[in-house]
C-alpha positions, -999 to +999 in steps of 0.1 A: +302+233-550+278+225-521+239+207-536+209+204-527+214+169-522+230+174-484+207+162-452+188+194-434+200+207-405+196+191-376+181+222-356+148+221-366+141+255-354+168+275-373+145+262-405+113+274-385+132+303-380+136+310-421+104+301-426+090+333-403+112+349-423+097+340-459+058+344-442+068+380-427+081+392-468+054+371-484+027+396-472+048+431-481+031+456-502+046+470-533+067+495-535+046+519-563+019+517-538+036+538-510+048+567-500+082+569-475+096+598-452+133+608-454+162+591-430+157+602-398+188+612-382+210+587-362+201+594-323+223+591-296+209+613-268+198+593-233+207+558-254+210+532-237+246+513-227+244+477-234+277+464-223+286+425-230+322+411-223+336+438-228+322+452-255+304+486-252+274+501-275+249+525-275+219+509-280+189+533-299+154+526-303+144+494-326+182+482-325+179+444-308+217+432-299+228+396-290+257+388-271+275+353-285+257+330-270+292+316-262+306+344-243+329+354-267+327+382-286+350+387-316+325+394-342+295+414-350+269+402-374+246+435-384+216+417-402+194+443-429+159+433-434+140+434-463+118+460-473+084+468-449+096+441-423+115+447-389+145+438-374+126+413-345+126+382-370+163+389-384+172+389-347+155+352-337+174+337-370+208+350-354+203+338-328+191+305-341+225+299-362+242+308-330+277+317-349+306+306-327+319+336-312+299+362-330+273+386-313+240+399-337+228+432-341+193+432-360+192+471-371+158+489-386+151+506-412+155+548-409+127+550-430+090+547-422+071+531-409+059+517-446+017+526-454+004+493-447+024+475-426+020+477-388+050+491-381+076+482-411+107+497-423+126+503-453+158+518-465+150+532-496+120+544-512+099+534-550+116+568-562+152+558-559+141+526-575+129+545-607+151+572-617+124+586-640+106+600-611+142+615-599+158+626-628+190+605-617+197+627-589+214+607-567+224+633-543+194+636-532+176+604-527+173+580-496+200+559-507+225+583-504+211+594-470+213+557-457+243+549-468+258+581-449+237+569-418+250+535-420+287+549-419+278+565-393+263+533-379+293+516-379+314+545-370+303+539-335+301+502-333+338+504-343+350+531-315+376+522-288+348+503-269+334+483-303+347+460-331+368+459-354+364+463-387+377+433-399+357+420-377+323+435-382+298+415-409+267+423-426+242+407-439+209+414-458+177+409-473+159+421-507+161+461-507+186+454-472+207+431-491+213+461-516+220+490-490+247+459-473+264+458-509+269+494-515+285+497-479+303+462-483+320+472-516+327+507-505+346+496-470+382+490-482+419+492-471+419+498-438+379+502-435+377+462-456+349+445-436+349+412-425+327+395-450+291+407-464+260+384-472+230+392-498+200+377-505+177+382-533+196+416-539+215+437-562+230+472-568+206+500-580+217+519-610+227+547-587+245+525-564+264+510-600+273+543-610+293+548-577+314+516-579+323+526-611+334+561-598+350+540-572+369+520-596+381+549-619+396+563-585+417+535-581+409+535-548+438+512-525+439+485-503+419+451-503+380+447-508+357+434-483+348+397-490+310+389-508+284+368-507+256+369-534+224+345-539+195+345-555+165+322-569+170+316-606+133+321-603+136+350-589+106+378-605+117+412-582+155+409-587+162+407-625+192+383-634+207+413-655+209+436-623+225+410-607+253+403-634+258+441-635+262+444-599+293+410-595+308+426-631+313+459-613+323+448-582+349+431-599+354+453-621+367+476-583+387+450-570+361+433-550+359+397-539+324+387-546+305+349-549+274+348-563+252+316-564+224+310-583+195+287-562+178+265-584+139+270-583+141+295-557+117+329-560+119+359-545+125+352-505+149+345-477+168+313-473+155+287-486+165+251-476+196+232-467+221+244-496+219+277-493+221+275-453+254+257-463+265+280-491+262+307-458+282+287-435+312+278-453+313+316-459+313+323-428+337+296-417+365+315-440+359+347-425+342+350-390+372+354-366+383+328-340+395+340-307+412+309-290+403+300-256+424+282-235+414+255-204+443+241-183+445+208-176+473+204-154+493+198-178+510+227-193+516+206-232+481+206-235+456+234-244+422+229-257+404+255-280+363+255-268+340+266-295+300+266-283+272+271-294+240+260-307+232+224-322+243+230-356+271+258-354+292+269-384+315+238-372+288+208-372+272+225-398+305+226-416+311+187-408+283+172-423+285+193-455 
């Protein structure tokens, strides 16, 4: 288990990026003060194509894609922001982490703009969090629409020119973490994803019911591995909801790790201990393609892993 006495990561830019993320979310409006439109359909017309090292994907407005800094896009990390935020700070965080052989794609929520924010987005509305407003009808709310939208997005990214499902990874914070969990826990068997990390998040009641139905159907195949973190002082995501999420996921055959972060409230990644939890988890789930360099001696080959000052390997060595 990784504890708080570890030293701060040497790359201070990572911590600065995390601070920007926390500040961006500190000013978000309460969901009860907003009224949101329905998710917009995934647009495919006149979408620019971005080609990086054999990967060809269609980018939509607001999608921020960055190739792996080491030039090997073996994995794809998809980042989903919190309520009322945008994709920009999450793209910055991904670049600063510089995970080896990992391209990153930060997506904006399909609902918005969120009132009270310059151009913030969301993944579902307040009505979806309070079933008394929807009558418990999960088939007509934004949660279902967003789930289907993200399935469509994944299908496009995992085409013949994209990434295999086992090389696709999700990261989500708060509301973005809820939809990441929802999606990942349903991806199993041949559709199993590489991993999912959810920070300060839990499933909504209707999402939990869907997981119970999945369990009853005895869906075959291995499940997507999940890491879930929550601050011990988080007042926005109740511990009971997190515990219900973990229990339902385990009953459905999922492998989920839950870590409570002592003294942390509702916020993005905070402090070296939580950073190292994520890095250790990705160290087990990210795929690696050996790149061989000839030295003139056919009996010797080297595996190269490029990246920033605090890449996955160096952070693990410090842990």
